[in-house]
C-alpha positions in Angstrom: 20.2 0.5 57.0 22.8 -0.8 54.3 25.7 1.2 53.7 25.4 4.0 56.4 28.7 4.6 59.1 27.1 6.0 62.4 24.0 5.8 62.1 23.8 8.6 59.2 24.4 7.6 54.8 26.9 9.3 52.3 24.9 12.0 51.6 25.8 13.4 54.6 29.5 12.6 54.2 29.0 14.2 50.4 27.9 17.2 51.6 30.4 17.4 54.3 32.8 17.2 50.9 30.5 19.5 49.3 31.5 22.7 51.8 34.9 21.7 52.4 36.1 21.9 48.6 34.0 25.0 48.9 35.5 27.0 51.8 38.9 25.3 51.2 38.6 27.2 47.0 36.7 30.3 49.2 39.9 30.8 51.1 42.5 30.9 48.0 39.8 32.4 45.7 40.2 35.9 48.7 44.1 35.8 48.9 43.8 36.4 45.3 44.2 39.7 44.2 41.4 42.3 41.9 38.9 41.1 40.7 39.6 37.2 41.0 38.9 37.2 44.3 34.8 38.2 43.6 34.7 34.0 42.8 34.2 33.0 46.8 29.9 34.4 45.6 29.9 31.7 42.6 31.6 28.7 44.3 29.6 29.8 47.9 26.5 29.6 45.5 27.5 26.7 44.0 28.1 24.6 46.9 24.3 26.2 48.1 22.3 25.3 45.4 24.6 21.4 45.5 23.9 20.8 48.8 19.8 22.1 48.6 19.5 20.1 45.8 21.5 16.9 47.8 18.6 18.2 50.8 14.8 18.1 48.9 15.6 15.9 45.9 17.0 13.2 47.8 17.5 9.7 45.4 15.6 7.0 47.6 12.7 6.9 50.6 13.4 6.8 54.5 12.0 4.0 54.8 12.8 0.7 53.1 9.9 -1.0 51.3 9.3 -4.1 51.8 9.0 -5.0 48.1 11.3 -4.7 45.7 10.3 -3.4 42.9 11.1 -4.7 39.3 13.5 -2.6 37.5 13.7 -0.4 35.2 17.0 -0.9 32.6 18.2 2.2 31.1 18.6 0.6 26.9 20.5 4.6 25.8 22.8 4.0 28.4 26.1 4.2 26.1 24.7 6.8 23.2 24.3 9.0 26.5 27.9 9.2 27.1 28.6 9.0 23.8 27.0 11.8 23.2 28.5 13.2 26.7 31.9 12.8 25.9 31.2 14.1 22.4 29.8 17.4 23.9 33.0 18.1 26.1 35.5 17.5 23.3 34.2 20.3 21.8 33.6 22.0 24.4 37.4 21.8 25.2 38.3 22.6 21.4 35.9 25.1 21.2 37.5 26.7 24.7 41.6 26.4 23.9 41.1 27.5 20.8 39.6 30.7 22.2 42.0 30.9 25.4 45.0 32.0 22.5 42.9 34.7 20.8 42.3 36.1 24.0 45.7 36.7 25.5 47.5 36.8 21.9 45.7 39.4 21.5 48.1 42.9 20.9 47.8 45.4 22.4 49.1 48.6 21.1 51.2 51.5 23.4 49.6 55.5 22.1 50.9 58.2 20.4 52.9 60.4 22.7 52.3 63.9 22.5 55.1 66.1 21.3 54.1 68.9 22.3 53.5 67.6 25.8 56.9 66.1 25.6 58.8 69.8 24.9 57.4 70.6 28.0 58.2 68.8 30.2 61.6 67.9 29.3 61.7 71.7 29.4 61.0 71.8 33.3 62.7 69.2 34.3 66.2 71.5 32.6 
């Protein structure tokens, strides 16, 4: 079998890499404060879903075919990647266009009640 190391293929190493990255991201997110540490849940679910997809839908069969099949050529290869790049650029422009609106939103102070302020001043004296 071509492409194996110690009898296992590249998929096993890829799954191990996914779980190592998920573990490191989980440890980093658990050290965060506030609701950020709940980001461990989607990281774990993403690693689990990608592992299950790789296990249940392998790209090649376990046994090699004795005869060579004819190859199918993807004629829409370039156009598909052009569409993907245009969609990615549009997403990034929208994301970075909305982030300043989110972070630079004005937060106004609540007005103080003058009666409460004068009552606190009397207690302090």
